[in-house]
N, C-alpha and C positions, 0 to 999 in steps of 0.2 A: 504494500500500500504506500503511495507517495505521500509527501508532506501535505500536498493539497487535498488529497482524499481524507487524511486525518482531520484537517480543519473542517471539511465539509460534513464529516460524521460527528465530530466532537464539539462543534461550536455551541450547542445548547448547554452542555455541561461546563464548557469553558466560560461562557457568559455568566451562568449561575454562580460559578466559583469566584469570578472576579467581583461580582456584586456581594457575595457572601463574605469574602475576606474584607471588603471595604466597609461592610456594615456589622462586622463582628467585633470582638473585644479588641483586637489589634488596631482596627481602623477607627473605632469610635471612642473607646475609653482612654486610650493613650493620647490621641490627638486633641481631645476636647478638655482634658483635665485642667490645663492651665487657664482656660477661659473663666473658670469659676473662682479662682483664688482670691481676687479682690473682694468679691461679695461674701465669700465664706469667711474671710478674715474679719469683716465687719459683723457678720451674723453670728458666727460661732467661735471666733478667735483663732482661726487657723493661721499658724505662722508659716514662714517660708521653710523652716526646718521640718515642720510637721508635714507640709505639702510634699517635700522631697521624700520623706519617709513613706508617705502614702503611695507614691509611685513605685518605690522599692517593694512595698507589700503587694501592690498590684502585679508587678512582674514576677515576684517570687511565687505568688499564688498561681499564676499561669504556668510557671516552670514546674511546680510541685504536682500540678494536675496533669501534666503532659503524659506520663506513663498510663494514668487512668484513661485519658482520652484516647490514647493509642490502642489500648485494650478494647475500649468500647467500639472504636471504628472497625477494628478487625473482627469483633464479635457480632456487632449489630448492623454494620454497614455505615454508609456515609450520611444518610438523611437524618435518622433519629438523633444521633449525638449532636449534630450541628443545630438542629431545631431546638433541642433541649437547652443547649448552651445559649442560643439567642434569646430564648424565653427567660432564662436566668439573668442574662445581661439586661434585658428590658426591665425585669423586676428590680434589679439593683439600681438602675437609673431612676426608676419611679420612687424607690425608697429614698434615694439621695435628695429628690425634689420634694418629698412630703414628710417623712418621719425622722430624718437625721437632723438633730438639733445640738450636737456637741462634737468636739474633736474626736473623742474615743469612738463614738458611733460612726463618724465619717471614716476613720481609719479601718474600723471593722468592715464597713460596707465595701471599701476599696479592695481589701484582702479577699472578701467573699466574691466580689465581682471577678477578680482575677482567677480564683479557683473554679467557681461554678460556671463562669462564662467562657472558660478556656476552650471548650469544645466548639465554640463559634469561631475559633481561630483557624490557622491554615492547615492543620493536620489532615482533616477529612477532605478538604477541598483539593489539597495536593494529591491525595490518594486517588480521588475520582479523576482528576485531569490526567494523571500519569497513566491511567488505564486506557484512555482514549488516544494518547499521543506517544509515539515511540521515536520515530525519526525527527519529529518536531517538538520533542518533549521539553527541551530547554526553553525554546521560544514560548511554548504554551504556558509553562510555569511562570515565565516572566510576565506574560499578559495577565495571568491570575493575580500575581502580586502587585500589578499596577493598580488593582482595585484599592489596595491599601494606600498607595501614593495619591491617587485621586481623592480618596477620602481625606487625606491630610491636607489637600489643597482646598477642598470644598467645605468640609465640616466646620473648621474654625470660623470661616466667613459667615456661613449660614447660622450657626448657633450663636455666634457673637452678635449678629443682628437681632436674633430672638431675645437675647439677654438685654440688649439695649432697649428694645421696645416693650417687652413684657416681663422682664425680670429673670433672675437666675433659676428660680424653681421651674418655670415653664421651659427653660432651656433644657433641664434634665428630663422633663416629661417629653419634650420633642425628641431627644435622643432615644428614649424608650420606644417611641413610635417608629423611629427609623430602624431600630433593631428588629422590631416586629415585622416591618415591611420587608426587610431583607430576607425573611424566611420564605417569602413567596416563590422567588426563583429556585430556591433550594427544594421546596416542596414539589414543584412541577417539572423542573428541568434537570436537577442534579442526579446523576446515577453513574454507577460503575459500568464500564463497557462489558458486554458479554464476552465470554471466553473466545467465541468464534471470531470476534473482531480483533482481539489481542493476538490470536494466532495468525490472522491475515497480516497484521502489522509486522510480525517477525516470523516468516516461514522458517521451518526447521527447528523451531522451539515450541514446546507445549505452552503457548501463551507466554505470560511474563510473571508466573506465580512465584518462583524463587523458593528460598529456604524457609523453614519454620523458625520461630524466634529462639528456640532453645539452641539451634545450630548457629544462628547469627550471633548470639551473645557469647558463644565460645570462640568466635572468630576474632583473632587479634586485630584484623582490619577494622572491625566495628569500633573498637576502643580507640584506635588511632584516629578514626573519623571524628569521634566525640571530642578527643583532645584537640584536634586541629580546629574544629569550629569553636570550641571553648576558647582557645588561644586567639582566634580571629576576633572574637567578641571583646575579650579583655584588652586586646591590642588597640582597637580604634574607637569603639563605641563611646568610651568615656570622654573623648574629645568633642563629640557632637553637641551635647547640651552646654558645653563651655565655649562654643565657637564665638557667639556674640560677646560674652563677657571678656574673652581673650582679645578680640578685635578692639573692644573699647579700651582695654588696658594698653594696647599698642597705639592708642591715640585716634582711633577712628570714631566718627560721629555715630549717633544712634541710627540715623537713616542710612548711612553708609554700611554699617554692620548688618542692618536688616536686608539691604540689597545683596550683600555677599551671601547671607544665609539663604536667600531665594535661589541663588545659583545652585546651592547644595540640593534644594528641593527639586529643581529641574533635572539635575544630574541623576537623582534617585529614579525618576520616571524613565529617563533615557536609558540608563544602565540596565533596567529590568529587561528591556527589549534587546539591546545590543549584546549584553553578556549572555542572555538566553539563546540568542541566535548563534553566537560564537561557540558555545559549548556543544551545540548540535553539530557543527561542521569542523571544528578543530579538536585537538586533544584537550579534554576538559581540565585535567590537572594543570596543564600549561597555561590555560586561560585564567584559572583561579590564581596561580602563582603570579602571573603578569599583572593581574588586578591588584594584588598585595604590593608588588613592587611599584606600581603606579601611585598608590596611596603613600608609600614611604617616600617617593620622590617629591610629591606635593608637600608633605610635611617638612622635609629637609629644606626645600626651597624657601618655604615660609620662615623657618627657623633662621636661615642664613640671610635671606633677602628682605624680610619684614613684610609690611602690609602691601607692598607692590605685588606680592605673590599670593595675596589673600584669595583672589578668585580661583587660582590654581588649587589652593588648599581646599576650598569649599567644593570645587568640582570633583576632586579625587576622593574626598570623604563621601560625597554623595554617590559616587560610583560604587564604593564599597558597601555603603548602607543599602543601596538598591538591589544588590546582587546576592546578599547573604542568604535569605531564606529560599530563594530560587535554587541556589546551589545545594543547600541542605536536602531539599526534596530530590534534586537531580541525582546527586551522588548516592543517596540512600536507595533510591529505586533502581539505579543501574547496578550497584554492587550486590544488592540483596533481593531484588524483585519486589513483588507486591503482595505475596501471600501473608506476610506479617508486617506490612509496611507501616501500619499505625504504631505498633510497638517499637519497630526499628527506628522510625523517624523521631520518636519521642526522645531518644537519647541525645543525638546531636542538637535537636531543637532545645531541649532543656539546658544543655551545656551553653548554647548561645544566649538564651534568655538570662540564665544565671550570670554569665559573663557580663551581659549588658547591665545587670543590677550592681555588679561589683565594680565595674570599670570607672563610673563616675566617682566612686568613693576613693580609689587610689589617686585619680587625677586631682580631686579636691584636696586630699591630704598632702600631695607633693606641692601644690600651689601654695597652700597655707604654710608649709615648711620653708619653701624657698622664696616666696613672694613674687614669683614670675612663672611663666609657662615654658621657659626655655628647656628645663630638664624634662618636662612632660613631653615636649615635642620630640626630643631625641630618643626617649624611651619608646614612644609610640612608633617612631621610624624603625627602631631596632626590633621591636616585637612583630611588626608587619613583615619585615624581611625574614624573620624566623618562621613566620606563618607561611611565607612563600616557599621556603625550604620544606616545610611540612607537607604542603600540597604536592610538591615535586617528588617527594618520597612515596606518595601513594601510587599504586598501580593505576594505569589508565582503565576507566570503567569499560565493561564489556559493551561492544557496539552492535548495532543492528545490521542486517544485511543492507547492501547499498540500495539507495533510491534509484529506480530504473532511469529516472531523468537526470541523475547525478553522475558525472563522469570522473569526479575526483577520486583518487585512491583512498581506500578505507584505512584509517589508522590501526595500529596494532591494538589488540583487545586483551582484556583480562580473561582468564578462564572462568567458565560458568560455575565451577565448583569452589569459588572463593569461600 
């Protein structure tokens, strides 16, 4: 089956997945949280430190729930867990807008939203899309994750306007309605491809089922993948929330820093498509390593050259940020198949999310200790280079049979019995 055939057959699930990711916990809770801080500060006394801790609780809740979500996806399919997670997410938003009247209640609600809303995140959607796309899997996963990027661009503007006109409580209730509306494409369009379709995509293999999880977790490659994505997250994600404060410390105006930050947002959306396409047609481990080296280059140029290289720094950080979860799904499905994809995906995903919760802590600690971002920049550069080495040390994922319309030579592949 050609790439075009995969898109013709798989577009309903791909569309539903993109909408689902954008209206799930990753797209709604994380991108909207900062909009409410001023009002919550006045209403319940939420401080900046407590707000930061609430984001940590949210992300840690998502990480801790990942193995449970993975088990549920493998056991019950992709629809039931995602709809259940979206309902929990909507309930959490409704609670924040109606019954939360203290800082402890707010912190508890954020932790519960992270844990019980986690199944509305990317695990099930990635599983469904991977079943429909083989030759174009990288690009399809990139399009899926674009839903999250588009949510990050649209939700702050839309909900910010609701808060301005009607108040913060209605803002939370609007988020609850959006989470509920996002379940409709999942209900009617999201499904896993039949085995016959997967077999047509990869002649010569019995679908793309792969190993059971007991076999996968005994495989050293699985733990290397977890460590690689954990290192990737610790390496660069801590710099993302500090981008604007860092630029301000370097003497840039608020407007200038915001403009630079918008470059990062555009790079996130662009990289989801470009990196997804590249890992379909080139050696995936080399693409991932090159992306890490690109980020390290941008960081070093800014450290040496100052604010003149701020657009380069923002662009390279955005490229890394945009490609991370696409690559988690791609490498997991290529190495281990789809039979136990939910449980297998949960490991690297949990490592990445936990790393994202830890990274801002070490960045903040170093800045507090040194009074500048110079040491942070060089540590980030060194860790991303180490991450590139880790990707190059991984075997190339097993590849599909060549697309009949594609005359390029097929790269060397990993054995199917990894």
